[in-house]
MIDOSE-1310 file (N, C-alpha, C; in nm, 2 decimals, decimal comma, always signed):
residues 243
xxxx	-8,15/-0,73/+6,68/-8,10/-0,74/+6,54/-8,22/-0,78/+6,45; -8,23/-0,73/+6,33/-8,34/-0,76/+6,24/-8,31/-0,89/+6,17; -8,42/-0,97/+6,14/-8,41/-1,09/+6,07/-8,36/-1,07/+5,93; -8,37/-0,94/+5,88/-8,33/-0,91/+5,74/-8,18/-0,89/+5,73
xxxx	-8,11/-0,89/+5,85/-7,97/-0,85/+5,85/-7,87/-0,97/+5,84; -7,93/-1,09/+5,82/-7,84/-1,21/+5,80/-7,77/-1,21/+5,67; -7,64/-1,25/+5,67/-7,56/-1,26/+5,55/-7,49/-1,39/+5,55; -7,46/-1,44/+5,43/-7,38/-1,56/+5,41/-7,26/-1,53/+5,33
xxxx	-7,15/-1,59/+5,37/-7,02/-1,58/+5,30/-6,98/-1,72/+5,26; -6,95/-1,74/+5,13/-6,89/-1,87/+5,09/-6,75/-1,85/+5,04; -6,68/-1,96/+5,04/-6,54/-1,97/+4,99/-6,55/-2,04/+4,86; -6,49/-1,97/+4,76/-6,50/-2,03/+4,62/-6,36/-2,07/+4,57
xxxx	-6,26/-2,04/+4,64/-6,12/-2,07/+4,61/-6,03/-2,06/+4,73; -5,90/-2,09/+4,71/-5,81/-2,09/+4,82/-5,82/-1,96/+4,90; -5,82/-1,84/+4,84/-5,83/-1,72/+4,91/-5,94/-1,63/+4,85; -6,04/-1,70/+4,80/-6,15/-1,63/+4,74/-6,28/-1,65/+4,81
xxxx	-6,35/-1,54/+4,84/-6,47/-1,54/+4,92/-6,58/-1,45/+4,85; -6,70/-1,49/+4,87/-6,81/-1,41/+4,82/-6,92/-1,40/+4,93; -6,98/-1,28/+4,93/-7,08/-1,25/+5,04/-7,21/-1,20/+4,98; -7,32/-1,24/+5,05/-7,45/-1,20/+5,00/-7,55/-1,20/+5,11
xxxx	-7,66/-1,12/+5,10/-7,76/-1,12/+5,20/-7,83/-1,26/+5,20; -7,86/-1,32/+5,31/-7,92/-1,45/+5,32/-8,04/-1,46/+5,23; -8,13/-1,36/+5,23/-8,25/-1,36/+5,16/-8,23/-1,37/+5,00; -8,11/-1,33/+4,96/-8,08/-1,33/+4,82/-8,01/-1,45/+4,77
xxxx	-7,97/-1,54/+4,86/-7,89/-1,66/+4,83/-7,97/-1,76/+4,75; -7,91/-1,81/+4,64/-7,98/-1,91/+4,55/-7,90/-2,04/+4,56; -7,96/-2,15/+4,52/-7,90/-2,28/+4,52/-7,78/-2,27/+4,42; -7,80/-2,21/+4,31/-7,70/-2,20/+4,20/-7,57/-2,13/+4,26
xxxx	-7,59/-2,03/+4,34/-7,48/-1,96/+4,41/-7,41/-2,05/+4,51; -7,49/-2,12/+4,59/-7,43/-2,21/+4,69/-7,35/-2,32/+4,63; -7,39/-2,37/+4,51/-7,32/-2,48/+4,45/-7,17/-2,44/+4,42; -7,14/-2,32/+4,42/-7,00/-2,27/+4,39/-6,91/-2,28/+4,51
xxxx	-6,97/-2,31/+4,63/-6,90/-2,31/+4,75/-6,81/-2,43/+4,77; -6,70/-2,41/+4,83/-6,61/-2,52/+4,88/-6,60/-2,51/+5,03; -6,54/-2,61/+5,09/-6,53/-2,61/+5,24/-6,48/-2,47/+5,29; -6,55/-2,41/+5,38/-6,52/-2,28/+5,42/-6,38/-2,26/+5,49
xxxx	-6,34/-2,36/+5,57/-6,21/-2,35/+5,64/-6,13/-2,47/+5,60; -6,00/-2,46/+5,60/-5,91/-2,57/+5,58/-5,89/-2,64/+5,71; -5,89/-2,77/+5,72/-5,86/-2,84/+5,84/-5,72/-2,83/+5,88; -5,69/-2,82/+6,00/-5,55/-2,82/+6,05/-5,52/-2,95/+6,13
xxxx	-5,40/-2,99/+6,11/-5,35/-3,11/+6,18/-5,23/-3,09/+6,26; -5,23/-3,13/+6,38/-5,11/-3,12/+6,47/-5,10/-3,23/+6,57; -4,99/-3,26/+6,61/-4,97/-3,37/+6,71/-5,04/-3,34/+6,84; -5,11/-3,44/+6,89/-5,18/-3,42/+7,01/-5,31/-3,35/+7,01
xxxx	-5,37/-3,32/+6,89/-5,50/-3,26/+6,88/-5,60/-3,35/+6,93; -5,71/-3,29/+6,99/-5,81/-3,37/+7,06/-5,92/-3,42/+6,96; -5,93/-3,36/+6,84/-6,03/-3,40/+6,74/-5,96/-3,48/+6,63; -6,04/-3,55/+6,55/-5,98/-3,63/+6,45/-6,04/-3,59/+6,31
xxxx	-5,98/-3,48/+6,25/-6,04/-3,44/+6,12/-5,99/-3,54/+6,01; -6,07/-3,54/+5,90/-6,03/-3,62/+5,79/-6,13/-3,61/+5,68; -6,12/-3,70/+5,58/-6,20/-3,70/+5,46/-6,28/-3,83/+5,45; -6,41/-3,82/+5,42/-6,49/-3,94/+5,40/-6,53/-3,94/+5,25
xxxx	-6,51/-4,05/+5,19/-6,55/-4,06/+5,05/-6,70/-4,09/+5,04; -6,77/-3,99/+4,99/-6,92/-3,99/+4,99/-6,96/-4,06/+4,86; -7,05/-4,16/+4,87/-7,11/-4,22/+4,75/-7,21/-4,13/+4,69; -7,27/-4,04/+4,77/-7,36/-3,94/+4,71/-7,29/-3,84/+4,62
xxxx	-7,18/-3,79/+4,67/-7,10/-3,68/+4,60/-7,00/-3,74/+4,50; -6,97/-3,87/+4,52/-6,86/-3,94/+4,44/-6,73/-3,85/+4,46; -6,71/-3,80/+4,58/-6,60/-3,72/+4,61/-6,58/-3,72/+4,76; -6,48/-3,66/+4,81/-6,46/-3,66/+4,96/-6,54/-3,54/+5,02
xxxx	-6,59/-3,57/+5,14/-6,65/-3,48/+5,23/-6,57/-3,47/+5,36; -6,55/-3,35/+5,40/-6,46/-3,33/+5,52/-6,54/-3,35/+5,65; -6,46/-3,38/+5,76/-6,52/-3,39/+5,89/-6,41/-3,35/+5,99; -6,45/-3,29/+6,10/-6,35/-3,24/+6,20/-6,35/-3,33/+6,33
xxxx	-6,44/-3,43/+6,34/-6,44/-3,51/+6,45/-6,51/-3,65/+6,41; -6,49/-3,74/+6,50/-6,56/-3,87/+6,47/-6,71/-3,85/+6,46; -6,76/-3,77/+6,55/-6,91/-3,74/+6,55/-6,95/-3,68/+6,42; -6,87/-3,59/+6,36/-6,91/-3,54/+6,23/-6,90/-3,64/+6,12
xxxx	-6,80/-3,73/+6,14/-6,79/-3,84/+6,04/-6,92/-3,93/+6,04; -6,97/-3,96/+6,16/-7,09/-4,04/+6,17/-7,21/-3,96/+6,11; -7,21/-3,83/+6,12/-7,32/-3,75/+6,06/-7,31/-3,76/+5,91; -7,18/-3,74/+5,85/-7,16/-3,75/+5,71/-7,20/-3,89/+5,66
xxxx	-7,17/-3,99/+5,73/-7,20/-4,13/+5,69/-7,36/-4,15/+5,69; -7,43/-4,09/+5,79/-7,57/-4,10/+5,79/-7,64/-4,03/+5,67; -7,59/-3,91/+5,64/-7,64/-3,84/+5,52/-7,61/-3,91/+5,39; -7,50/-3,98/+5,38/-7,46/-4,05/+5,26/-7,55/-4,17/+5,25
xxxx	-7,60/-4,23/+5,36/-7,69/-4,35/+5,35/-7,83/-4,31/+5,32; -7,87/-4,18/+5,33/-8,00/-4,14/+5,31/-8,02/-4,13/+5,15; -8,11/-4,21/+5,10/-8,13/-4,21/+4,95/-8,19/-4,08/+4,89; -8,24/-3,99/+4,98/-8,30/-3,87/+4,93/-8,20/-3,75/+4,94
xxxx	-8,09/-3,77/+5,00/-7,99/-3,67/+5,00/-7,91/-3,67/+4,87; -7,90/-3,56/+4,79/-7,83/-3,56/+4,66/-7,71/-3,47/+4,67; -7,69/-3,40/+4,78/-7,57/-3,31/+4,79/-7,54/-3,30/+4,94; -7,41/-3,30/+4,97/-7,36/-3,27/+5,10/-7,23/-3,20/+5,10
xxxx	-7,21/-3,10/+5,18/-7,09/-3,02/+5,18/-7,05/-2,99/+5,33; -6,93/-3,01/+5,36/-6,88/-2,98/+5,50/-6,85/-2,83/+5,51; -6,89/-2,77/+5,62/-6,86/-2,62/+5,65/-6,89/-2,54/+5,52; -7,02/-2,54/+5,49/-7,06/-2,48/+5,36/-7,05/-2,33/+5,35
xxxx	-7,06/-2,26/+5,46/-7,06/-2,11/+5,46/-7,04/-2,06/+5,60; -7,02/-1,92/+5,61/-7,03/-1,85/+5,73/-7,15/-1,77/+5,74; -7,24/-1,79/+5,83/-7,36/-1,71/+5,86/-7,33/-1,60/+5,95; -7,37/-1,48/+5,93/-7,34/-1,37/+6,02/-7,46/-1,27/+6,03
xxxx	-7,45/-1,19/+6,13/-7,55/-1,09/+6,15/-7,48/-0,97/+6,23; -7,51/-0,85/+6,19/-7,45/-0,74/+6,26/-7,31/-0,70/+6,21; -7,24/-0,62/+6,29/-7,11/-0,57/+6,25/-7,03/-0,53/+6,37; -6,90/-0,52/+6,36/-6,81/-0,48/+6,46/-6,82/-0,57/+6,59
xxxx	-6,83/-0,51/+6,70/-6,83/-0,59/+6,83/-6,97/-0,66/+6,85; -7,07/-0,62/+6,77/-7,20/-0,68/+6,78/-7,22/-0,78/+6,67; -7,12/-0,82/+6,60/-7,13/-0,92/+6,49/-7,14/-1,06/+6,55; -7,24/-1,13/+6,51/-7,26/-1,27/+6,54/-7,22/-1,35/+6,41
xxxx	-7,16/-1,47/+6,43/-7,12/-1,55/+6,31/-7,11/-1,69/+6,35; -7,13/-1,78/+6,26/-7,12/-1,92/+6,28/-7,10/-2,00/+6,15; -7,01/-2,10/+6,15/-6,99/-2,18/+6,03/-7,05/-2,32/+6,07; -7,17/-2,35/+6,01/-7,23/-2,48/+6,04/-7,15/-2,60/+5,99
xxxx	-7,18/-2,72/+6,03/-7,10/-2,83/+6,00/-7,13/-2,89/+5,86; -7,26/-2,89/+5,82/-7,30/-2,95/+5,69/-7,42/-2,88/+5,63; -7,41/-2,88/+5,49/-7,53/-2,84/+5,42/-7,57/-2,96/+5,33; -7,70/-3,00/+5,34/-7,76/-3,11/+5,26/-7,86/-3,06/+5,17
xxxx	-7,87/-3,11/+5,05/-7,98/-3,09/+4,96/-8,05/-3,22/+4,93; -8,19/-3,22/+4,94/-8,26/-3,34/+4,91/-8,31/-3,34/+4,77; -8,36/-3,45/+4,72/-8,40/-3,47/+4,58/-8,53/-3,39/+4,55; -8,60/-3,34/+4,65/-8,71/-3,26/+4,63/-8,68/-3,11/+4,63
xxxx	-8,55/-3,08/+4,64/-8,50/-2,94/+4,64/-8,49/-2,87/+4,78; -8,53/-2,94/+4,88/-8,51/-2,88/+5,02/-8,37/-2,87/+5,06; -8,33/-2,77/+5,13/-8,20/-2,75/+5,19/-8,21/-2,76/+5,34; -8,11/-2,84/+5,39/-8,11/-2,86/+5,54/-7,96/-2,83/+5,59
xxxx	-7,95/-2,75/+5,69/-7,82/-2,72/+5,75/-7,81/-2,80/+5,88; -7,70/-2,87/+5,90/-7,68/-2,96/+6,01/-7,56/-2,91/+6,10; -7,59/-2,91/+6,23/-7,48/-2,89/+6,32/-7,46/-3,01/+6,40; -7,34/-3,05/+6,44/-7,31/-3,17/+6,51/-7,25/-3,13/+6,64
xxxx	-7,31/-3,19/+6,75/-7,26/-3,15/+6,89/-7,28/-3,27/+6,98; -7,18/-3,31/+7,06/-7,20/-3,41/+7,16/-7,32/-3,38/+7,25; -7,40/-3,48/+7,28/-7,52/-3,46/+7,37/-7,48/-3,40/+7,50; -7,36/-3,43/+7,55/-7,32/-3,37/+7,68/-7,31/-3,22/+7,68
xxxx	-7,30/-3,16/+7,56/-7,28/-3,02/+7,55/-7,41/-2,94/+7,51; -7,51/-3,01/+7,48/-7,63/-2,95/+7,43/-7,70/-2,85/+7,53; -7,68/-2,88/+7,66/-7,75/-2,80/+7,76/-7,67/-2,67/+7,80; -7,55/-2,65/+7,75/-7,48/-2,53/+7,78/-7,55/-2,41/+7,72
xxxx	-7,56/-2,31/+7,80/-7,63/-2,19/+7,75/-7,57/-2,13/+7,62; -7,44/-2,12/+7,61/-7,38/-2,07/+7,50/-7,41/-2,15/+7,37; -7,41/-2,28/+7,39/-7,44/-2,37/+7,27/-7,59/-2,35/+7,23; -7,68/-2,35/+7,33/-7,82/-2,33/+7,30/-7,85/-2,20/+7,24
xxxx	-7,78/-2,09/+7,28/-7,80/-1,96/+7,22/-7,75/-1,96/+7,08; -7,64/-2,02/+7,05/-7,59/-2,02/+6,91/-7,68/-2,10/+6,82; -7,73/-2,21/+6,86/-7,82/-2,29/+6,78/-7,95/-2,22/+6,76; -8,00/-2,16/+6,86/-8,13/-2,08/+6,85/-8,12/-1,97/+6,75
xxxx	-8,01/-1,90/+6,75/-7,98/-1,79/+6,66/-7,97/-1,85/+6,52; -7,90/-1,95/+6,50/-7,88/-2,02/+6,37/-8,02/-2,06/+6,31; -8,09/-2,13/+6,40/-8,23/-2,17/+6,36/-8,32/-2,06/+6,31; -8,31/-1,95/+6,39/-8,39/-1,83/+6,35/-8,35/-1,78/+6,22
xxxx	-8,22/-1,77/+6,20/-8,17/-1,72/+6,07/-8,21/-1,80/+5,95; -8,19/-1,93/+5,96/-8,22/-2,02/+5,85/-8,37/-2,04/+5,83; -8,45/-2,03/+5,93/-8,60/-2,04/+5,92/-8,65/-1,92/+5,84; -8,58/-1,80/+5,86/-8,62/-1,68/+5,79/-8,60/-1,70/+5,64
xxxx	-8,52/-1,79/+5,60/-8,50/-1,82/+5,45/-8,58/-1,94/+5,41; -8,64/-2,01/+5,50/-8,72/-2,12/+5,46/-8,64/-2,25/+5,46; -8,52/-2,25/+5,51/-8,44/-2,37/+5,51/-8,46/-2,45/+5,64; -8,43/-2,58/+5,64/-8,44/-2,66/+5,75/-8,31/-2,66/+5,83
xxxx	-8,32/-2,69/+5,96/-8,20/-2,69/+6,05/-8,22/-2,79/+6,15; -8,12/-2,87/+6,17/-8,12/-2,97/+6,28/-7,98/-2,99/+6,35; -7,99/-3,03/+6,47/-7,87/-3,06/+6,54/-7,86/-3,21/+6,57; -7,75/-3,27/+6,54/-7,73/-3,41/+6,56/-7,62/-3,44/+6,66
xxxx	-7,65/-3,55/+6,74/-7,56/-3,59/+6,84/-7,52/-3,74/+6,82; -7,48/-3,81/+6,92/-7,43/-3,95/+6,90/-7,55/-4,04/+6,85; -7,53/-4,11/+6,75/-7,63/-4,21/+6,70/-7,63/-4,33/+6,79; -7,74/-4,41/+6,78/-7,75/-4,54/+6,85/-7,63/-4,62/+6,81
xxxx	-7,56/-4,69/+6,91/-7,44/-4,76/+6,88/-7,46/-4,88/+6,78; -7,57/-4,96/+6,80/-7,59/-5,07/+6,71/-7,62/-5,02/+6,57; -7,70/-4,92/+6,56/-7,73/-4,86/+6,43/-7,60/-4,81/+6,36; -7,51/-4,75/+6,44/-7,39/-4,70/+6,38/-7,30/-4,81/+6,34
xxxx	-7,28/-4,91/+6,42/-7,20/-5,03/+6,38/-7,25/-5,09/+6,25; -7,38/-5,11/+6,24/-7,43/-5,16/+6,11/-7,40/-5,07/+5,99; -7,42/-4,94/+6,01/-7,40/-4,84/+5,91/-7,25/-4,84/+5,87; -7,16/-4,85/+5,96/-7,02/-4,85/+5,93/-6,98/-4,98/+5,85
xxxx	-7,05/-5,09/+5,88/-7,02/-5,21/+5,81/-7,07/-5,20/+5,67; -7,20/-5,15/+5,65/-7,25/-5,14/+5,52/-7,18/-5,04/+5,43; -7,12/-4,94/+5,49/-7,04/-4,84/+5,42/-6,93/-4,90/+5,34; -6,88/-5,01/+5,39/-6,77/-5,08/+5,31/-6,81/-5,13/+5,18
xxxx	-6,95/-5,13/+5,15/-7,00/-5,18/+5,03/-7,07/-5,07/+4,95; -7,03/-4,95/+4,97/-7,11/-4,83/+4,91/-7,06/-4,80/+4,77; -6,94/-4,84/+4,74/-6,88/-4,80/+4,61/-6,93/-4,89/+4,49; -7,02/-4,83/+4,41/-7,08/-4,92/+4,30/-6,97/-4,97/+4,20
xxxx	-6,86/-4,90/+4,19/-6,75/-4,94/+4,10/-6,70/-5,08/+4,14; -6,72/-5,12/+4,26/-6,66/-5,25/+4,31/-6,74/-5,37/+4,25; -6,86/-5,34/+4,19/-6,95/-5,45/+4,16/-6,98/-5,46/+4,01; -7,00/-5,58/+3,97/-7,05/-5,61/+3,84/-7,19/-5,56/+3,83
xxxx	-7,22/-5,45/+3,76/-7,35/-5,39/+3,76/-7,46/-5,47/+3,70; -7,42/-5,56/+3,61/-7,52/-5,66/+3,55/-7,57/-5,75/+3,66; -7,47/-5,80/+3,75/-7,51/-5,88/+3,86/-7,59/-5,81/+3,96; -7,56/-5,68/+3,99/-7,64/-5,60/+4,08/-7,78/-5,59/+4,03
xxxx	-7,79/-5,55/+3,90/-7,93/-5,53/+3,84/-8,01/-5,66/+3,85; -7,95/-5,77/+3,81/-8,02/-5,90/+3,82/-8,06/-5,94/+3,96; -7,97/-5,91/+4,05/-7,99/-5,94/+4,19/-8,11/-5,86/+4,24; -8,11/-5,73/+4,20/-8,22/-5,64/+4,24/-8,36/-5,70/+4,19
xxxx	-8,35/-5,75/+4,07/-8,48/-5,80/+4,01/-8,51/-5,94/+4,07; -8,41/-6,01/+4,11/-8,44/-6,15/+4,16/-8,49/-6,14/+4,31; -8,43/-6,06/+4,39/-8,47/-6,06/+4,53/-8,59/-5,98/+4,55; -8,70/-6,04/+4,60/-8,83/-5,96/+4,61/-8,90/-6,01/+4,74
xxxx	-8,99/-5,93/+4,78/-9,07/-5,96/+4,90/-8,99/-5,95/+5,02; -9,02/-6,04/+5,12/-8,95/-6,05/+5,25/-8,88/-6,18/+5,26; -8,76/-6,18/+5,29/-8,68/-6,30/+5,31/-8,56/-6,27/+5,40; -8,49/-6,38/+5,45/-8,38/-6,36/+5,54/-8,26/-6,32/+5,46
xxxx	-8,16/-6,27/+5,53/-8,03/-6,23/+5,47/-7,97/-6,36/+5,40; -7,97/-6,47/+5,47/-7,91/-6,59/+5,42/-7,99/-6,64/+5,29; -8,12/-6,62/+5,29/-8,19/-6,66/+5,17/-8,16/-6,57/+5,05; -8,14/-6,44/+5,08/-8,11/-6,34/+4,97/-7,97/-6,38/+4,91
xxxx	-7,87/-6,41/+5,00/-7,74/-6,45/+4,95/-7,75/-6,57/+4,86; -7,83/-6,67/+4,91/-7,84/-6,80/+4,83/-7,90/-6,77/+4,69; -8,00/-6,68/+4,69/-8,07/-6,64/+4,56/-7,97/-6,57/+4,47; -7,89/-6,48/+4,52/-7,80/-6,41/+4,44/-7,68/-6,49/+4,39
xxxx	-7,65/-6,59/+4,47/-7,54/-6,68/+4,44/-7,57/-6,75/+4,31; -7,69/-6,78/+4,28/-7,73/-6,85/+4,16/-7,71/-6,76/+4,04; -7,70/-6,63/+4,06/-7,67/-6,53/+3,95/-7,52/-6,52/+3,92; -7,45/-6,50/+4,03/-7,30/-6,47/+4,00/-7,21/-6,59/+4,02
xxxx	-7,27/-6,70/+4,08/-7,19/-6,82/+4,10/-7,09/-6,82/+4,21; -7,08/-6,72/+4,29/-6,98/-6,71/+4,40/-7,05/-6,66/+4,52; -7,05/-6,73/+4,63/-7,13/-6,69/+4,75/-7,07/-6,56/+4,81; -6,94/-6,55/+4,81/-6,88/-6,42/+4,87/-6,92/-6,30/+4,79
xxxx	-6,92/-6,31/+4,66/-6,96/-6,20/+4,57/-7,11/-6,17/+4,60; -7,19/-6,28/+4,61/-7,33/-6,26/+4,63/-7,36/-6,19/+4,76; -7,28/-6,23/+4,87/-7,30/-6,16/+5,00/-7,27/-6,02/+4,99; -7,16/-5,98/+4,92/-7,12/-5,84/+4,90/-7,23/-5,77/+4,82
xxxx	-7,29/-5,83/+4,72/-7,40/-5,76/+4,64/-7,52/-5,74/+4,73; -7,55/-5,83/+4,81/-7,67/-5,81/+4,90/-7,64/-5,70/+5,00; -7,52/-5,69/+5,05/-7,48/-5,58/+5,14/-7,48/-5,44/+5,06; -7,44/-5,44/+4,94/-7,45/-5,32/+4,85/-7,59/-5,28/+4,83
xxxx	-7,68/-5,38/+4,81/-7,82/-5,35/+4,79/-7,88/-5,29/+4,92; -7,83/-5,33/+5,03/-7,88/-5,28/+5,16/-7,83/-5,13/+5,17; -7,71/-5,11/+5,13/-7,66/-4,97/+5,13/-7,74/-4,88/+5,04; -7,77/-4,92/+4,92/-7,84/-4,84/+4,83/-7,99/-4,84/+4,85
xxxx	-8,04/-4,90/+4,96/-8,18/-4,91/+5,00/-8,27/-4,98/+4,90; -8,21/-5,06/+4,81/-8,29/-5,15/+4,73/-8,34/-5,27/+4,82; -8,27/-5,29/+4,93/-8,31/-5,38/+5,03/-8,31/-5,31/+5,17; -8,40/-5,34/+5,25/-8,41/-5,27/+5,38/-8,41/-5,38/+5,50
xxxx	-8,35/-5,34/+5,61/-8,35/-5,42/+5,72/-8,35/-5,34/+5,85; -8,39/-5,40/+5,96/-8,39/-5,33/+6,09/-8,25/-5,31/+6,14; -8,19/-5,19/+6,13/-8,05/-5,17/+6,16/-8,04/-5,13/+6,31; -8,15/-5,14/+6,39/-8,14/-5,11/+6,53/-8,09/-5,24/+6,60
xxxx	-8,09/-5,35/+6,53/-8,04/-5,48/+6,59/-7,92/-5,53/+6,50; -7,83/-5,61/+6,55/-7,72/-5,66/+6,47/-7,76/-5,73/+6,35; -7,70/-5,71/+6,23/-7,72/-5,78/+6,11/-7,67/-5,92/+6,12; -7,74/-6,02/+6,08/-7,69/-6,16/+6,08/-7,77/-6,24/+5,97
xxxx	-7,73/-6,36/+5,96/-7,79/-6,44/+5,84/-7,94/-6,46/+5,85; -8,00/-6,45/+5,98/-8,14/-6,46/+6,00/-8,22/-6,33/+5,99; -8,14/-6,22/+5,97/-8,21/-6,09/+5,96/-8,31/-6,08/+5,85; -8,42/-6,03/+5,87/-8,52/-6,02/+5,76/-8,50/-5,90/+5,68
xxxx	-8,50/-5,92/+5,55/-8,48/-5,81/+5,45/-8,61/-5,79/+5,38; -8,64/-5,66/+5,34/-8,75/-5,63/+5,26/-8,71/-5,56/+5,13; -8,75/-5,61/+5,02/-8,71/-5,56/+4,89/-8,79/-5,43/+4,87; -8,73/-5,33/+4,81/-8,80/-5,21/+4,77/-8,78/-5,18/+4,62
xxx	-8,87/-5,10/+4,57/-8,85/-5,06/+4,43/-8,85/-4,91/+4,41; -8,84/-4,84/+4,52/-8,85/-4,69/+4,51/-8,72/-4,63/+4,55; -8,61/-4,70/+4,57/-8,48/-4,64/+4,62/-8,42/-4,56/+4,51
């Protein structure tokens, strides 16, 4: 099959679909897409579909498994991701019995305009020939358009636990933005988590609020920490000015 035969189909409404050659697809056209398939729920199902409230999108992003949820969470934490959509389109090639097709798990757009398509698969299944063939075909198709493609599996457990914890502080609406701004200006250089909380407490007057603000600054990447080890009061934080 020719690399020029790839096509994309997006869903724009409940029963509305649009189709175009992959080479003709524009970002403006893709922005009209909604989740390609509706999630189904039934008693005893093996996967756990649901909706994750994305601070990037300020809206819900779908997932069909816990592993996809962790992928959505990781993308939401990336300060350079400005768009994420679950099941963004159906990619296809050929026709009839020779037709190949695949609905990827996520589409991401970065603040520099790059598009990245993400598939999520347990590490235990990556060696299966059928899985490898599908991913190789998908990568070839997207590379022909100049898009990035990656496959994600289980994240490091400690990193994931830290990320899940920080996600509880991702909603900016929960915080007094004047306090957040002043905290961002106050906390600088390298200091411990406990020292950062003490410094912010002098701004808002409440230690629990100060702790929440520091965790929010960690989520927004105005503060950085080594998330490969458990967060604690002695964890060293680095202030950033480019988040």
